[in-house]
N, C-alpha and C positions, 0 to 999 in steps of 0.2 A: 504494500500500500504506500502511495506517495505521501511524503510529509511536506506540508505546505508551510512556507515562511511568510510572515506578514510582508516583508520587503518584496517578495516575489509576486504577491497579489495586489499590492498597492499601485496606485497611479502616482508617479513622481510629481512633485509640486511643479516642476518645469513643464509638464505636459497638461496641467490642469488649467482651467479658465480662471484668471485672476484679474482683479482691478485694485487700484489703490484707494485709500480713503480720500474722499473728495470727488470721486467719479460719480457719474449719474446712473440712474436706472438704465438709460439707453446705452451707456458705455458697458454696463454689465451684460446686457442682452447681446451686444455685439461681441463681447469677449466669449460668451457662451457659444454663440454661433461659430466663431472662428475655431475654438477648441474642438467643437464637435466635428467640424470639417477636416481638421488636421489629425484627429485621433484615429487609431486603428479601427477600421470599420467592422472588423470581425468581433469587436468587443462592444459591450453596452455603451451607449453614448452618455456623456456627462449630463447631469441634471442640476448642477449647482455651480456657483461662482464663488471663489474664495476672495475675501477682502484682505488686502495687505496694508500694513502701515508704511510709513516712509522708509523704514529700515528693511522692508521686505518680510516682516513677520506677519503670520496669519492672525487677524484679529476678529474675523467674523465670516459668515457664510450666507449666501443668498440662494435659497432654493427656488424652484419655479413657483411653488406655492407662495413663498414670501414675496416674490416679485409681483405676483398678481395682487396680493394684499396691499402692496405699496401704491397701487392705483387709486385706492380709497383710504385716506389717512385715518378715517374712523375705525377701520378694521384693525389697525395697529393698537387701538385702545380697547377693543372688545375681546371677549373670549372667543376662541376658535369654535367651530361647529363641533369638533370632537370633544373639547372640554365642556362646551355648552350642553351636549347630550349627556355627559357624565353628571351634570347637575339637574337633569330631568327636563331640559328644554326640548320641545318638539320641533320637527321640521317646519310645521306651520307657524310656530312662534318665531323661528329664525327668519322665515319669509316676511312675516309682519314687521320685524325689525328693519329689514331692508326697505320696505315700503315706507314705514314711519319716519325713518331717518334719511330717506332718499339716498341710500347707499348705492354707489356706482352710477348715479344719475349723470349722464353725459360723460362717463369715463372713456368711452370709445371715441367720442368727438374730441375730447381733450387729451387723448393718449400721448400725442407727440409732445405737447407742452409739459405734461406731468413727467414723462420719461426724461426730458431734457433738464428739468428743474429739480427733481427729487434726488437727493444725495444718498448714496448707498449706506452711509453710516446712520442715516435716520430710520432705516427699516431692516438692516441686516440682523441676523441672529448672532448674538454673541456666543462664543464657544463656552461650554460648561466643562467642569472638571471631568465628567464621565465620558466626554467625547474624544479623549486622547488615549492612545495605546502606544506602548513601546515597540519599536521595530523588532525587538527580539522576543516579543510575547508569543504565546501559542495561539493557534487558530481557535482552540477552545475558549481562550480568554476573549478573543475578538467576538466570537459568537455570543458569549455571555453579555458583553457590553452592548452589542447591537440589539439583542433581544430585550434585555432588561431596560435599556434606555429608549427603546423604540426609535433608534437612530437610523438614518439612511446611509451614514458614513461615519468614519472615525478619523481623526487627525493622527498620523503616524509620526512619532517623535524618535529622534536618535540624538543622544548627547544634548538633550533639552531643546533641540531645534526641530521644527516640523519639516519633514522631508517628503511627505506624500499624504495621500488620502486613501483610506481603505473603504471601498464602497460595499454596501450590502449585496449588490448584484454580483460582485466578484467573489465574495465569500460564499454566497449561495452557489455559484457556478463550481467552486472548488468542492463544496460539500456534495453537490449533485454528482460530480465526477467520481468522488469516493464511493457514493452509493452505487453507481453504475459498475465500478470495478468489483465491488463486493458481490454483485449478482451474476457475474460472469462465470 
């Protein structure tokens, strides 16, 4: 059975979509598009953009979900639908919220303006302690962190520096490969 290393599964930081603090939502979308076009097409495409500070350190992440939320600033202040459902809010209640607060009214008409004016640091997800994994850690540890934290990715650290991103899709592919080899 093949032993997988975190460094073998991760996407190096140099191959991932990044923008620096001060960039706009539009800049982030362009960076994601560029990274997807340049990335090995036999692998899953990128679904996030990493935000770097002026020194090149990763300080945040923008998922596709977060980018859509940035189109309506009120979303950033509200509970997400998944957290809202945990509190017992129904889908109809959430739809009523959209109507009552005119959420996304004119979002598509004003999308260019919002994308060019909204700074990534205003809506990016800041990284939490649980989103980091050491490059020398086991695949078991990565699975545990991804599952328990409900993360789509983990930042891979080596010598206290982020060197890449370990995506849930790549971990799943490795696990699936092991399953297939066991059944042969």
